[in-house]
C-alpha positions in Angstrom: -19.2 26.7 21.5 -16.7 24.5 23.2 -13.3 25.8 24.7 -10.8 26.7 21.9 -8.0 24.0 21.8 -4.9 25.7 21.4 -2.9 23.7 18.0 0.6 24.9 20.4 -0.2 22.8 23.4 -3.0 20.9 22.2 -4.4 21.8 25.5 -8.3 23.2 25.7 -7.9 26.7 27.9 -7.0 27.1 31.3 -7.3 23.5 33.2 -9.6 21.7 30.7 -8.7 18.1 29.8 -9.0 16.7 26.4 -10.7 13.3 26.0 -8.4 10.8 25.8 -6.8 10.0 22.4 -7.9 6.9 20.5 -6.0 4.0 20.0 -3.4 4.9 17.3 -1.8 1.9 15.4 1.4 1.5 14.4 0.4 2.6 11.0 -0.8 5.8 11.6 2.0 6.7 13.9 4.3 5.9 11.5 2.3 8.0 9.1 0.8 4.9 6.6 -2.1 5.8 4.7 -3.6 3.0 3.0 -4.2 4.8 -0.4 -1.2 7.0 -0.3 1.8 5.3 1.6 0.4 1.4 2.0 2.5 0.3 4.9 3.0 -3.4 3.0 4.5 -1.5 0.2 6.5 1.7 2.3 9.0 -0.8 3.7 10.7 -1.2 0.4 13.7 1.7 -0.2 11.6 2.0 -3.6 8.0 1.3 -3.7 7.1 -1.1 -6.6 5.0 1.7 -8.2 8.0 4.2 -8.5 10.0 1.0 -9.8 7.2 -0.2 -12.0 6.8 3.5 -13.3 10.1 4.4 -13.5 11.4 1.4 -15.8 7.7 1.6 -17.8 7.1 -1.8 -17.4 3.4 -2.5 -18.8 0.9 -3.2 -16.7 1.2 -7.2 -16.5 4.5 -7.0 -15.9 4.1 -4.8 -13.4 1.1 -6.7 -11.7 3.7 -9.3 -11.3 6.3 -7.1 -9.4 3.5 -6.0 -6.9 2.1 -9.2 -6.1 5.5 -10.6 -5.5 6.5 -7.7 -3.8 3.9 -7.7 -1.1 2.9 -11.3 -0.8 4.7 -11.5 2.7 2.9 -8.5 4.0 -0.2 -8.3 2.5 -2.3 -11.5 1.5 0.2 -14.2 1.3 0.1 -17.2 -1.3 -3.0 -15.1 -2.2 -0.9 -12.5 -3.3 1.5 -15.3 -5.3 -1.7 -16.8 -7.1 -1.9 -13.5 -8.5 1.2 -13.0 -9.3 1.3 -16.9 -11.3 -1.8 -16.0 -12.6 -0.4 -12.8 -14.2 2.5 -14.8 -15.3 0.9 -17.6 -16.8 -0.8 -14.8 -19.3 2.3 -13.1 -19.9 3.7 -16.2 -21.2 -0.1 -17.4 -23.1 0.3 -14.2 -24.5 3.7 -14.2 -25.5 3.6 -17.9 -26.7 1.3 -16.1 -29.7 -1.9 -17.9 -27.4 -4.8 -15.6 -29.0 -6.8 -16.2 -25.5 -4.0 -15.2 -23.0 -6.2 -13.1 -21.0 -8.9 -16.1 -20.1 
């Protein structure tokens, strides 16, 4: 077993040195997490998921909010197209089109 590493100092015993740390991205440094705190959502005072949940938006409307909120920071125009698709489905459904989801 190797030399124990001190959790308080981050050193490996007397005179020992640790290997260099791998490159740390801004996302990692700032505590962003692709699952729990994605960078493209955490820049807002209220994350879209919290806004959507608190206001009890249905799935389609929540998806529109999500894609419009993140388009500049994640997938660009592709996210706007996704928002447009959900908006078109919502309009078709509200107009009584029985094939609104196709």
